[in-house]
Predicted model as a PDB file, atoms N, CA, C, CB and O in Angstrom, pLDDT in the B-factor column:
MODEL        1                                                                  
ATOM      1  N   MET A   1      96.944  96.754  93.466  1.00 80.00           N  
ATOM      2  CA  MET A   1      97.960  97.189  92.211  1.00 80.00           C  
ATOM      3  C   MET A   1      98.913  95.650  92.010  1.00 80.00           C  
ATOM      4  CB  MET A   1      99.198  98.848  92.760  1.00 80.00           C  
ATOM      5  O   MET A   1      99.181  94.864  92.919  1.00 80.00           O  
ATOM      6  N   THR A   2      99.254  95.538  90.742  1.00 84.00           N  
ATOM      7  CA  THR A   2     100.421  94.717  90.687  1.00 84.00           C  
ATOM      8  C   THR A   2     101.531  95.140  91.151  1.00 84.00           C  
ATOM      9  CB  THR A   2     100.692  94.374  89.586  1.00 84.00           C  
ATOM     10  O   THR A   2     101.701  96.303  91.518  1.00 84.00           O  
ATOM     11  N   LYS A   3     102.663  93.975  91.196  1.00 88.00           N  
ATOM     12  CA  LYS A   3     103.939  94.158  91.306  1.00 88.00           C  
ATOM     13  C   LYS A   3     104.449  95.319  90.474  1.00 88.00           C  
ATOM     14  CB  LYS A   3     104.551  92.983  91.009  1.00 88.00           C  
ATOM     15  O   LYS A   3     104.899  96.316  91.038  1.00 88.00           O  
ATOM     16  N   ASP A   4     104.401  95.238  89.327  1.00 92.00           N  
ATOM     17  CA  ASP A   4     104.796  96.093  88.192  1.00 92.00           C  
ATOM     18  C   ASP A   4     104.137  97.584  88.192  1.00 92.00           C  
ATOM     19  CB  ASP A   4     104.392  95.338  86.876  1.00 92.00           C  
ATOM     20  O   ASP A   4     104.866  98.538  87.920  1.00 92.00           O  
ATOM     21  N   GLN A   5     103.107  97.735  88.419  1.00 90.00           N  
ATOM     22  CA  GLN A   5     102.412  98.705  88.997  1.00 90.00           C  
ATOM     23  C   GLN A   5     103.011  99.485  90.097  1.00 90.00           C  
ATOM     24  CB  GLN A   5     101.336  98.188  89.385  1.00 90.00           C  
ATOM     25  O   GLN A   5     103.294 100.683  90.093  1.00 90.00           O  
ATOM     26  N   ALA A   6     103.124  98.821  90.819  1.00 92.00           N  
ATOM     27  CA  ALA A   6     103.531  99.659  92.294  1.00 92.00           C  
ATOM     28  C   ALA A   6     105.077 100.165  92.065  1.00 92.00           C  
ATOM     29  CB  ALA A   6     103.472  98.479  93.891  1.00 92.00           C  
ATOM     30  O   ALA A   6     105.442 101.308  92.340  1.00 92.00           O  
ATOM     31  N   GLU A   7     105.859  99.234  91.567  1.00 94.00           N  
ATOM     32  CA  GLU A   7     107.079  99.378  91.257  1.00 94.00           C  
ATOM     33  C   GLU A   7     107.501 100.764  90.418  1.00 94.00           C  
ATOM     34  CB  GLU A   7     107.363  98.189  90.584  1.00 94.00           C  
ATOM     35  O   GLU A   7     108.327 101.654  90.622  1.00 94.00           O  
ATOM     36  N   THR A   8     106.522 100.499  89.378  1.00 95.00           N  
ATOM     37  CA  THR A   8     106.557 101.817  88.427  1.00 95.00           C  
ATOM     38  C   THR A   8     106.077 103.158  88.834  1.00 95.00           C  
ATOM     39  CB  THR A   8     105.780 101.582  87.271  1.00 95.00           C  
ATOM     40  O   THR A   8     106.460 104.216  88.335  1.00 95.00           O  
ATOM     41  N   LEU A   9     105.089 103.008  89.909  1.00 95.00           N  
ATOM     42  CA  LEU A   9     104.618 104.397  90.618  1.00 95.00           C  
ATOM     43  C   LEU A   9     105.841 104.712  91.686  1.00 95.00           C  
ATOM     44  CB  LEU A   9     102.955 104.217  91.519  1.00 95.00           C  
ATOM     45  O   LEU A   9     106.252 105.871  91.723  1.00 95.00           O  
ATOM     46  N   ALA A  10     106.394 103.797  92.492  1.00 95.00           N  
ATOM     47  CA  ALA A  10     107.317 104.127  93.334  1.00 95.00           C  
ATOM     48  C   ALA A  10     108.740 104.855  92.762  1.00 95.00           C  
ATOM     49  CB  ALA A  10     107.539 102.914  94.003  1.00 95.00           C  
ATOM     50  O   ALA A  10     109.423 105.728  93.299  1.00 95.00           O  
ATOM     51  N   LYS A  11     108.928 104.135  91.421  1.00 96.00           N  
ATOM     52  CA  LYS A  11     110.053 105.259  90.745  1.00 96.00           C  
ATOM     53  C   LYS A  11     109.624 106.415  90.355  1.00 96.00           C  
ATOM     54  CB  LYS A  11     110.724 104.846  89.532  1.00 96.00           C  
ATOM     55  O   LYS A  11     110.494 107.269  90.182  1.00 96.00           O  
ATOM     56  N   LYS A  12     108.220 106.792  90.106  1.00 96.00           N  
ATOM     57  CA  LYS A  12     107.867 107.876  89.623  1.00 96.00           C  
ATOM     58  C   LYS A  12     107.765 108.772  90.790  1.00 96.00           C  
ATOM     59  CB  LYS A  12     106.732 107.738  88.837  1.00 96.00           C  
ATOM     60  O   LYS A  12     107.757 109.981  90.558  1.00 96.00           O  
ATOM     61  N   ILE A  13     107.694 108.401  91.897  1.00 93.00           N  
ATOM     62  CA  ILE A  13     107.469 109.366  93.140  1.00 93.00           C  
ATOM     63  C   ILE A  13     108.808 109.778  93.808  1.00 93.00           C  
ATOM     64  CB  ILE A  13     106.539 108.634  94.293  1.00 93.00           C  
ATOM     65  O   ILE A  13     109.109 110.831  94.371  1.00 93.00           O  
ATOM     66  N   GLN A  14     109.486 108.711  93.599  1.00 94.00           N  
ATOM     67  CA  GLN A  14     110.931 109.070  94.138  1.00 94.00           C  
ATOM     68  C   GLN A  14     111.555 110.289  92.891  1.00 94.00           C  
ATOM     69  CB  GLN A  14     112.058 107.368  94.223  1.00 94.00           C  
ATOM     70  O   GLN A  14     112.039 111.406  93.074  1.00 94.00           O  
ATOM     71  N   SER A  15     111.320 109.581  91.713  1.00 94.00           N  
ATOM     72  CA  SER A  15     111.821 110.615  90.822  1.00 94.00           C  
ATOM     73  C   SER A  15     111.208 112.243  91.073  1.00 94.00           C  
ATOM     74  CB  SER A  15     111.440 110.078  89.334  1.00 94.00           C  
ATOM     75  O   SER A  15     111.768 113.325  90.895  1.00 94.00           O  
ATOM     76  N   TYR A  16     110.097 111.978  91.466  1.00 93.00           N  
ATOM     77  CA  TYR A  16     109.430 113.450  91.460  1.00 93.00           C  
ATOM     78  C   TYR A  16     110.082 114.352  92.350  1.00 93.00           C  
ATOM     79  CB  TYR A  16     107.934 113.454  91.885  1.00 93.00           C  
ATOM     80  O   TYR A  16     110.387 115.515  92.089  1.00 93.00           O  
ATOM     81  N   TRP A  17     110.306 113.636  93.599  1.00 92.00           N  
ATOM     82  CA  TRP A  17     110.927 114.300  94.908  1.00 92.00           C  
ATOM     83  C   TRP A  17     112.574 114.680  94.414  1.00 92.00           C  
ATOM     84  CB  TRP A  17     110.869 113.037  96.419  1.00 92.00           C  
ATOM     85  O   TRP A  17     113.206 115.678  94.758  1.00 92.00           O  
ATOM     86  N   LYS A  18     112.938 113.819  93.716  1.00 92.00           N  
ATOM     87  CA  LYS A  18     114.484 113.790  93.250  1.00 92.00           C  
ATOM     88  C   LYS A  18     114.629 115.280  92.846  1.00 92.00           C  
ATOM     89  CB  LYS A  18     114.874 112.644  91.859  1.00 92.00           C  
ATOM     90  O   LYS A  18     115.282 116.156  93.413  1.00 92.00           O  
ATOM     91  N   GLN A  19     113.791 115.363  91.627  1.00 93.00           N  
ATOM     92  CA  GLN A  19     113.972 116.684  90.872  1.00 93.00           C  
ATOM     93  C   GLN A  19     113.941 117.894  91.623  1.00 93.00           C  
ATOM     94  CB  GLN A  19     112.980 116.846  89.886  1.00 93.00           C  
ATOM     95  O   GLN A  19     114.598 118.897  91.344  1.00 93.00           O  
ATOM     96  N   ARG A  20     113.064 117.756  92.698  1.00 90.00           N  
ATOM     97  CA  ARG A  20     113.138 118.872  93.634  1.00 90.00           C  
ATOM     98  C   ARG A  20     113.971 118.986  94.925  1.00 90.00           C  
ATOM     99  CB  ARG A  20     111.951 119.046  94.004  1.00 90.00           C  
ATOM    100  O   ARG A  20     113.706 119.611  95.952  1.00 90.00           O  
ATOM    101  N   GLY A  21     114.975 118.277  94.641  1.00 90.00           N  
ATOM    102  CA  GLY A  21     116.123 118.158  95.637  1.00 90.00           C  
ATOM    103  C   GLY A  21     115.901 117.454  96.988  1.00 90.00           C  
ATOM    104  O   GLY A  21     116.751 117.498  97.877  1.00 90.00           O  
ATOM    105  N   CYS A  22     114.629 116.748  97.122  1.00 90.00           N  
ATOM    106  CA  CYS A  22     114.772 115.800  98.137  1.00 90.00           C  
ATOM    107  C   CYS A  22     114.807 114.404  98.031  1.00 90.00           C  
ATOM    108  CB  CYS A  22     113.951 115.987  98.868  1.00 90.00           C  
ATOM    109  O   CYS A  22     114.317 113.940  97.001  1.00 90.00           O  
ATOM    110  N   ALA A  23     115.323 113.537  98.945  1.00 88.00           N  
ATOM    111  CA  ALA A  23     115.778 112.135  98.970  1.00 88.00           C  
ATOM    112  C   ALA A  23     114.373 111.431  99.880  1.00 88.00           C  
ATOM    113  CB  ALA A  23     117.529 111.981  99.827  1.00 88.00           C  
ATOM    114  O   ALA A  23     114.231 111.611 101.090  1.00 88.00           O  
ATOM    115  N   VAL A  24     113.570 110.751  99.167  1.00 91.00           N  
ATOM    116  CA  VAL A  24     112.772 110.097  99.910  1.00 91.00           C  
ATOM    117  C   VAL A  24     112.553 108.490  99.746  1.00 91.00           C  
ATOM    118  CB  VAL A  24     111.679 110.764  99.757  1.00 91.00           C  
ATOM    119  O   VAL A  24     112.292 108.070  98.619  1.00 91.00           O  
ATOM    120  N   THR A  25     112.648 107.616 100.792  1.00 92.00           N  
ATOM    121  CA  THR A  25     112.535 106.282 100.401  1.00 92.00           C  
ATOM    122  C   THR A  25     110.982 106.012 100.418  1.00 92.00           C  
ATOM    123  CB  THR A  25     113.384 105.316 101.360  1.00 92.00           C  
ATOM    124  O   THR A  25     110.145 106.239 101.292  1.00 92.00           O  
ATOM    125  N   VAL A  26     110.869 105.433  99.121  1.00 94.00           N  
ATOM    126  CA  VAL A  26     109.662 104.469  98.738  1.00 94.00           C  
ATOM    127  C   VAL A  26     109.766 102.970  98.384  1.00 94.00           C  
ATOM    128  CB  VAL A  26     109.056 105.004  97.600  1.00 94.00           C  
ATOM    129  O   VAL A  26     110.472 102.639  97.432  1.00 94.00           O  
ATOM    130  N   VAL A  27     109.122 102.086  99.077  1.00 93.00           N  
ATOM    131  CA  VAL A  27     109.468 101.075  98.872  1.00 93.00           C  
ATOM    132  C   VAL A  27     107.687 100.065  98.304  1.00 93.00           C  
ATOM    133  CB  VAL A  27     110.414 100.719 100.317  1.00 93.00           C  
ATOM    134  O   VAL A  27     106.607 100.456  98.745  1.00 93.00           O  
ATOM    135  N   THR A  28     107.759  99.170  97.594  1.00 94.00           N  
ATOM    136  CA  THR A  28     106.577  98.255  97.556  1.00 94.00           C  
ATOM    137  C   THR A  28     106.685  97.030  98.628  1.00 94.00           C  
ATOM    138  CB  THR A  28     106.447  97.663  96.053  1.00 94.00           C  
ATOM    139  O   THR A  28     107.744  96.463  98.896  1.00 94.00           O  
ATOM    140  N   GLU A  29     105.768  96.803  99.039  1.00 92.00           N  
ATOM    141  CA  GLU A  29     105.346  95.829  99.988  1.00 92.00           C  
ATOM    142  C   GLU A  29     104.488  94.449  99.338  1.00 92.00           C  
ATOM    143  CB  GLU A  29     104.437  96.657 101.026  1.00 92.00           C  
ATOM    144  O   GLU A  29     103.605  94.442  98.479  1.00 92.00           O  
ATOM    145  N   ARG A  30     104.775  93.916  99.690  1.00 90.00           N  
ATOM    146  CA  ARG A  30     103.779  92.575  99.163  1.00 90.00           C  
ATOM    147  C   ARG A  30     102.524  92.303 100.030  1.00 90.00           C  
ATOM    148  CB  ARG A  30     104.652  91.072  99.219  1.00 90.00           C  
ATOM    149  O   ARG A  30     102.716  91.926 101.186  1.00 90.00           O  
ATOM    150  N   MET A  31     101.476  92.433  99.657  1.00 86.00           N  
ATOM    151  CA  MET A  31     100.390  92.024 100.729  1.00 86.00           C  
ATOM    152  C   MET A  31      99.857  90.400 100.787  1.00 86.00           C  
ATOM    153  CB  MET A  31      99.060  92.966 100.405  1.00 86.00           C  
ATOM    154  O   MET A  31     100.342  89.510 100.088  1.00 86.00           O  
ATOM    155  N   ALA A  32      98.877  90.232 101.664  1.00 82.00           N  
ATOM    156  CA  ALA A  32      98.424  88.939 101.538  1.00 82.00           C  
ATOM    157  C   ALA A  32      97.739  88.938 100.578  1.00 82.00           C  
ATOM    158  CB  ALA A  32      97.813  88.408 102.501  1.00 82.00           C  
ATOM    159  O   ALA A  32      97.320  89.932  99.985  1.00 82.00           O  
ATOM    160  N   TYR A  33      97.464  87.284 100.198  1.00 81.00           N  
ATOM    161  CA  TYR A  33      96.312  87.051  99.231  1.00 81.00           C  
ATOM    162  C   TYR A  33      95.302  87.490  99.471  1.00 81.00           C  
ATOM    163  CB  TYR A  33      95.989  85.952  98.984  1.00 81.00           C  
ATOM    164  O   TYR A  33      94.870  87.229 100.594  1.00 81.00           O  
ATOM    165  N   ASP A  34      94.545  88.251  98.665  1.00 76.00           N  
ATOM    166  CA  ASP A  34      93.029  88.760  99.210  1.00 76.00           C  
ATOM    167  C   ASP A  34      91.968  87.714  98.000  1.00 76.00           C  
ATOM    168  CB  ASP A  34      92.767  91.020  98.935  1.00 76.00           C  
ATOM    169  O   ASP A  34      91.948  87.667  96.770  1.00 76.00           O  
ATOM    170  N   PRO A  35      91.141  86.944  99.136  1.00 79.00           N  
ATOM    171  CA  PRO A  35      90.421  86.061  98.129  1.00 79.00           C  
ATOM    172  C   PRO A  35      89.380  86.894  97.552  1.00 79.00           C  
ATOM    173  CB  PRO A  35      89.789  84.741  98.755  1.00 79.00           C  
ATOM    174  O   PRO A  35      88.854  86.310  96.604  1.00 79.00           O  
ATOM    175  N   HIS A  36      88.804  88.244  97.814  1.00 78.00           N  
ATOM    176  CA  HIS A  36      87.782  88.797  96.965  1.00 78.00           C  
ATOM    177  C   HIS A  36      88.597  89.454  95.768  1.00 78.00           C  
ATOM    178  CB  HIS A  36      86.822  89.872  97.783  1.00 78.00           C  
ATOM    179  O   HIS A  36      87.918  89.842  94.818  1.00 78.00           O  
ATOM    180  N   LEU A  37      89.748  89.595  95.714  1.00 72.00           N  
ATOM    181  CA  LEU A  37      90.412  90.157  94.202  1.00 72.00           C  
ATOM    182  C   LEU A  37      91.034  88.911  93.807  1.00 72.00           C  
ATOM    183  CB  LEU A  37      91.681  91.545  94.242  1.00 72.00           C  
ATOM    184  O   LEU A  37      91.570  88.994  92.703  1.00 72.00           O  
ATOM    185  N   ARG A  38      91.151  87.476  94.523  1.00 79.00           N  
ATOM    186  CA  ARG A  38      91.579  86.102  93.980  1.00 79.00           C  
ATOM    187  C   ARG A  38      92.901  86.461  93.269  1.00 79.00           C  
ATOM    188  CB  ARG A  38      90.423  85.369  92.908  1.00 79.00           C  
ATOM    189  O   ARG A  38      93.251  85.987  92.188  1.00 79.00           O  
ATOM    190  N   ALA A  39      93.821  87.646  94.244  1.00 78.00           N  
ATOM    191  CA  ALA A  39      95.285  87.854  93.731  1.00 78.00           C  
ATOM    192  C   ALA A  39      96.073  88.415  94.851  1.00 78.00           C  
ATOM    193  CB  ALA A  39      95.387  88.861  92.450  1.00 78.00           C  
ATOM    194  O   ALA A  39      95.463  88.712  95.878  1.00 78.00           O  
ATOM    195  N   VAL A  40      97.459  88.612  94.777  1.00 82.00           N  
ATOM    196  CA  VAL A  40      98.252  88.965  95.638  1.00 82.00           C  
ATOM    197  C   VAL A  40      98.292  90.343  95.107  1.00 82.00           C  
ATOM    198  CB  VAL A  40      99.480  88.155  95.785  1.00 82.00           C  
ATOM    199  O   VAL A  40      98.452  90.601  93.914  1.00 82.00           O  
ATOM    200  N   ARG A  41      98.088  91.523  96.376  1.00 85.00           N  
ATOM    201  CA  ARG A  41      98.172  92.969  96.062  1.00 85.00           C  
ATOM    202  C   ARG A  41      99.636  93.602  96.576  1.00 85.00           C  
ATOM    203  CB  ARG A  41      96.878  93.740  96.808  1.00 85.00           C  
ATOM    204  O   ARG A  41     100.389  93.076  97.396  1.00 85.00           O  
ATOM    205  N   TYR A  42      99.817  94.735  95.951  1.00 90.00           N  
ATOM    206  CA  TYR A  42     101.319  95.290  96.484  1.00 90.00           C  
ATOM    207  C   TYR A  42     100.721  96.605  96.757  1.00 90.00           C  
ATOM    208  CB  TYR A  42     102.817  95.319  95.294  1.00 90.00           C  
ATOM    209  O   TYR A  42      99.869  97.163  96.064  1.00 90.00           O  
ATOM    210  N   GLU A  43     101.393  97.150  98.114  1.00 90.00           N  
ATOM    211  CA  GLU A  43     101.039  98.723  98.538  1.00 90.00           C  
ATOM    212  C   GLU A  43     102.417  99.310  98.416  1.00 90.00           C  
ATOM    213  CB  GLU A  43     100.349  98.983 100.230  1.00 90.00           C  
ATOM    214  O   GLU A  43     103.427  98.608  98.364  1.00 90.00           O  
ATOM    215  N   ILE A  44     102.421 100.495  98.375  1.00 92.00           N  
ATOM    216  CA  ILE A  44     103.592 101.499  98.278  1.00 92.00           C  
ATOM    217  C   ILE A  44     103.587 102.226  99.758  1.00 92.00           C  
ATOM    218  CB  ILE A  44     103.353 102.685  96.923  1.00 92.00           C  
ATOM    219  O   ILE A  44     102.727 102.935 100.281  1.00 92.00           O  
ATOM    220  N   ARG A  45     104.672 101.851 100.159  1.00 93.00           N  
ATOM    221  CA  ARG A  45     105.100 102.632 101.422  1.00 93.00           C  
ATOM    222  C   ARG A  45     106.185 103.908 101.196  1.00 93.00           C  
ATOM    223  CB  ARG A  45     105.799 101.532 102.436  1.00 93.00           C  
ATOM    224  O   ARG A  45     106.987 104.048 100.273  1.00 93.00           O  
ATOM    225  N   SER A  46     105.919 104.844 102.426  1.00 93.00           N  
ATOM    226  CA  SER A  46     107.288 105.742 102.127  1.00 93.00           C  
ATOM    227  C   SER A  46     107.303 106.521 103.089  1.00 93.00           C  
ATOM    228  CB  SER A  46     107.417 106.601 100.823  1.00 93.00           C  
ATOM    229  O   SER A  46     106.320 106.463 103.827  1.00 93.00           O  
ATOM    230  N   ASP A  47     108.341 107.463 103.414  1.00 92.00           N  
ATOM    231  CA  ASP A  47     108.547 108.238 104.669  1.00 92.00           C  
ATOM    232  C   ASP A  47     107.941 109.797 104.218  1.00 92.00           C  
ATOM    233  CB  ASP A  47     110.337 108.224 105.166  1.00 92.00           C  
ATOM    234  O   ASP A  47     108.444 110.752 104.810  1.00 92.00           O  
ATOM    235  N   LEU A  48     107.010 110.042 103.316  1.00 91.00           N  
ATOM    236  CA  LEU A  48     106.430 111.512 103.009  1.00 91.00           C  
ATOM    237  C   LEU A  48     105.849 111.687 104.399  1.00 91.00           C  
ATOM    238  CB  LEU A  48     105.193 111.680 101.644  1.00 91.00           C  
ATOM    239  O   LEU A  48     105.638 110.773 105.196  1.00 91.00           O  
ATOM    240  N   VAL A  49     105.625 112.935 104.581  1.00 89.00           N  
ATOM    241  CA  VAL A  49     104.541 113.091 105.625  1.00 89.00           C  
ATOM    242  C   VAL A  49     103.803 114.057 105.195  1.00 89.00           C  
ATOM    243  CB  VAL A  49     104.949 113.376 106.994  1.00 89.00           C  
ATOM    244  O   VAL A  49     104.284 115.067 104.683  1.00 89.00           O  
ATOM    245  N   ASN A  50     102.227 113.806 105.396  1.00 86.00           N  
ATOM    246  CA  ASN A  50     101.194 114.537 104.619  1.00 86.00           C  
ATOM    247  C   ASN A  50     101.481 114.705 103.097  1.00 86.00           C  
ATOM    248  CB  ASN A  50     101.023 115.907 105.224  1.00 86.00           C  
ATOM    249  O   ASN A  50     101.211 115.717 102.450  1.00 86.00           O  
ATOM    250  N   GLY A  51     102.106 113.499 102.584  1.00 86.00           N  
ATOM    251  CA  GLY A  51     102.118 113.881 100.902  1.00 86.00           C  
ATOM    252  C   GLY A  51     103.371 114.777 100.717  1.00 86.00           C  
ATOM    253  O   GLY A  51     103.494 115.155  99.552  1.00 86.00           O  
ATOM    254  N   LEU A  52     104.545 115.310 101.757  1.00 86.00           N  
ATOM    255  CA  LEU A  52     105.585 116.058 101.458  1.00 86.00           C  
ATOM    256  C   LEU A  52     106.505 115.315 101.713  1.00 86.00           C  
ATOM    257  CB  LEU A  52     105.696 117.200 102.002  1.00 86.00           C  
ATOM    258  O   LEU A  52     106.312 114.174 102.132  1.00 86.00           O  
ATOM    259  N   CYS A  53     108.196 116.036 101.421  1.00 86.00           N  
ATOM    260  CA  CYS A  53     109.082 115.586 101.555  1.00 86.00           C  
ATOM    261  C   CYS A  53     109.375 115.672 103.225  1.00 86.00           C  
ATOM    262  CB  CYS A  53     109.871 116.122 100.607  1.00 86.00           C  
ATOM    263  O   CYS A  53     109.129 116.690 103.871  1.00 86.00           O  
ATOM    264  N   PRO A  54     109.833 114.671 103.704  1.00 82.00           N  
ATOM    265  CA  PRO A  54     110.375 114.933 105.518  1.00 82.00           C  
ATOM    266  C   PRO A  54     110.978 116.066 105.485  1.00 82.00           C  
ATOM    267  CB  PRO A  54     111.560 113.823 106.300  1.00 82.00           C  
ATOM    268  O   PRO A  54     110.570 116.950 106.239  1.00 82.00           O  
ATOM    269  N   ASN A  55     111.877 116.271 104.777  1.00 76.00           N  
ATOM    270  CA  ASN A  55     112.764 117.655 104.764  1.00 76.00           C  
ATOM    271  C   ASN A  55     112.196 118.776 104.608  1.00 76.00           C  
ATOM    272  CB  ASN A  55     113.692 117.750 103.803  1.00 76.00           C  
ATOM    273  O   ASN A  55     112.614 119.877 104.967  1.00 76.00           O  
ATOM    274  N   CYS A  56     111.212 118.517 104.059  1.00 72.00           N  
ATOM    275  CA  CYS A  56     110.116 119.762 103.526  1.00 72.00           C  
ATOM    276  C   CYS A  56     108.936 120.210 104.339  1.00 72.00           C  
ATOM    277  CB  CYS A  56     109.402 119.340 102.213  1.00 72.00           C  
ATOM    278  O   CYS A  56     108.452 121.329 104.510  1.00 72.00           O  
ATOM    279  N   ALA A  57     108.567 118.868 104.852  1.00 53.00           N  
ATOM    280  CA  ALA A  57     107.383 119.325 105.717  1.00 53.00           C  
ATOM    281  C   ALA A  57     107.521 120.265 106.717  1.00 53.00           C  
ATOM    282  CB  ALA A  57     106.845 118.316 106.353  1.00 53.00           C  
ATOM    283  O   ALA A  57     108.469 120.146 107.492  1.00 53.00           O  
ATOM    284  N   ALA A  58     106.752 121.170 106.838  1.00 52.00           N  
ATOM    285  CA  ALA A  58     106.722 122.148 108.094  1.00 52.00           C  
ATOM    286  C   ALA A  58     106.235 121.589 109.573  1.00 52.00           C  
ATOM    287  CB  ALA A  58     105.716 123.336 107.721  1.00 52.00           C  
ATOM    288  O   ALA A  58     105.261 120.854 109.734  1.00 52.00           O  
ATOM    289  N   PRO A  59     107.023 122.033 110.527  1.00 50.00           N  
ATOM    290  CA  PRO A  59     106.564 121.396 111.890  1.00 50.00           C  
ATOM    291  C   PRO A  59     105.489 122.215 112.245  1.00 50.00           C  
ATOM    292  CB  PRO A  59     107.666 121.352 113.089  1.00 50.00           C  
ATOM    293  O   PRO A  59     105.268 123.347 111.816  1.00 50.00           O  
ATOM    294  N   ALA A  60     104.794 121.540 113.099  1.00 49.00           N  
ATOM    295  CA  ALA A  60     103.450 122.116 113.650  1.00 49.00           C  
ATOM    296  C   ALA A  60     103.869 123.102 114.558  1.00 49.00           C  
ATOM    297  CB  ALA A  60     102.472 121.064 114.385  1.00 49.00           C  
ATOM    298  O   ALA A  60     104.897 123.061 115.233  1.00 49.00           O  
ATOM    299  N   SER A  61     102.783 124.240 114.535  1.00 44.00           N  
ATOM    300  CA  SER A  61     103.418 125.360 115.535  1.00 44.00           C  
ATOM    301  C   SER A  61     102.795 125.199 116.944  1.00 44.00           C  
ATOM    302  CB  SER A  61     103.103 126.969 114.995  1.00 44.00           C  
ATOM    303  O   SER A  61     101.596 125.064 117.187  1.00 44.00           O  
ATOM    304  N   LYS A  62     103.593 125.229 117.636  1.00 47.00           N  
ATOM    305  CA  LYS A  62     103.019 125.025 119.352  1.00 47.00           C  
ATOM    306  C   LYS A  62     102.385 126.385 120.043  1.00 47.00           C  
ATOM    307  CB  LYS A  62     104.478 124.576 120.483  1.00 47.00           C  
ATOM    308  O   LYS A  62     103.029 127.433 120.077  1.00 47.00           O  
ATOM    309  N   ALA A  63     101.119 126.265 120.566  1.00 47.00           N  
ATOM    310  CA  ALA A  63     100.731 127.346 121.058  1.00 47.00           C  
ATOM    311  C   ALA A  63     101.661 127.647 122.340  1.00 47.00           C  
ATOM    312  CB  ALA A  63      99.286 127.242 121.297  1.00 47.00           C  
ATOM    313  O   ALA A  63     102.246 126.735 122.925  1.00 47.00           O  
ATOM    314  N   ALA A  64     101.780 129.428 122.856  1.00 43.00           N  
ATOM    315  CA  ALA A  64     102.649 129.382 123.533  1.00 43.00           C  
ATOM    316  C   ALA A  64     101.689 129.702 125.242  1.00 43.00           C  
ATOM    317  CB  ALA A  64     103.834 130.427 122.857  1.00 43.00           C  
ATOM    318  O   ALA A  64     102.311 129.732 126.304  1.00 43.00           O  
TER     319      ALA A  64                                                      
ENDMDL                                                                          
END                                                                             
C-alpha cells in the first residue's frame, strides 16, 4: 500500500479502538523497494494481540 493509504488505515484502526476505550499503538513502516511492484511499499504495525486491544485480550487458560 502507499504511504497515504497506510497512514489512513492506521488512523482508522486507532480511532476504532479509541471509541471503545482502548489505546493502541499503530505505526506505518516503510519497507524496502520491491522490484516486482516497482515501488516502495508501506506496512502497518500495531500492538494488537490476535486483532484485539492488548488490555482487552483474554489470557490463555492454563491446564492445572
